[in-house]
Each structure stands twice: as structure tokens, then as C-alpha cells.
C-alpha positions as CSV (number, residue, x, y, z in Angstrom):
1,M,-90.5,160.9,2.7
2,P,-92.7,162.1,5.6
3,I,-92.6,165.6,6.9
4,Y,-92.2,166.0,10.7
5,S,-92.8,169.1,12.8
6,Y,-90.6,169.9,15.8
7,K,-90.7,172.6,18.5
8,C,-88.0,173.6,20.9
9,K,-88.9,173.5,24.6
10,K,-86.4,176.3,25.4
11,C,-86.8,178.9,22.7
12,A,-90.1,177.8,21.1
13,H,-88.4,177.6,17.6
14,A,-90.7,175.5,15.4
15,F,-89.8,173.9,12.1
16,D,-90.7,171.1,9.7
17,I,-88.3,168.6,8.2
18,N,-88.4,165.7,5.7
19,Q,-87.1,162.6,7.4
20,A,-87.1,158.9,6.3
21,L,-89.1,156.5,8.6
22,S,-85.8,154.8,9.4
23,E,-84.2,158.0,10.7
24,D,-84.1,158.8,14.5
25,A,-86.1,161.7,15.7
26,L,-84.3,165.0,16.2
27,T,-83.5,166.0,19.8
28,I,-81.4,169.2,19.6
29,C,-82.7,172.6,18.5
30,P,-80.6,174.0,15.6
31,E,-81.2,177.5,17.0
32,C,-80.4,177.3,20.7
33,K,-79.3,173.7,21.3
34,G,-82.3,173.1,23.6
35,N,-84.5,170.0,23.7
36,L,-86.9,169.4,20.8
37,I,-90.3,167.8,21.0
38,K,-92.1,166.3,18.0
39,V,-95.4,168.1,17.3
40,F,-98.4,166.0,16.2
41,G,-101.3,167.6,14.6
42,L,-104.2,166.9,12.2
43,G,-103.0,165.8,8.8
44,D,-104.3,167.1,5.6
45,V,-106.5,164.4,4.1
46,T,-108.7,164.8,1.1
47,F,-111.1,162.1,0.0
48,K,-112.1,162.1,-3.6
49,G,-114.5,159.8,-5.5
50,S,-117.3,157.6,-4.3
51,G,-117.2,155.2,-1.4
52,F,-116.4,157.6,1.4
53,Y,-119.9,158.3,2.7
54,K,-122.1,156.0,4.8
55,T,-124.7,155.9,2.1
56,D,-122.4,155.0,-0.8
57,N,-121.9,151.3,0.0
58,A,-124.4,150.8,2.7
59,A,-126.7,147.8,2.4
60,S,-130.3,148.6,1.7
61,P,-132.6,148.1,4.7
62,P,-134.7,145.0,4.4
63,K,-138.1,145.7,2.7
64,N,-141.0,144.5,4.8
65,S,-143.9,143.3,2.6
66,S,-146.5,143.9,5.4
67,S,-145.7,147.5,6.5
68,S,-149.0,148.0,8.3
69,E,-150.1,145.8,11.2
70,S,-153.6,145.6,12.6
């Protein structure tokens, strides 16, 4: 289940909650009953293993047999 972050517009109370994708977004602050907004931020992503760099799977540049021209 994904974790969503919310912040209250009225009292600035911020919290995270596990919600299913099928659930509606929360709209009421549990602290002051004000309006909530969903906070979007950078997610934590960790890439491990090969294949994540430009050079890992990049095609080799074509080799030119005549590298010097006169």
C-alpha cells in the first residue's frame, strides 16, 4: 500500500498515511478539521545492479577503418 503525505492549510499539521490506490484522498484535518492538501515530494529510489548507467548498455560507436584523412 502506498504512503501519502498530507498537510493542513489551516494549522499546518503534516502527516503520512497508508492508503490503497482505490481509496479517496483525505480532505479533512484530524487535528483542526481544516482542509488538507496532498503533498508531493521526491520519492526514495535506489537503483542497484548493472544497466542503470548510460555506458552499461550503450552501443559502441562505429569504428572507422580510416581514421586519418589527407
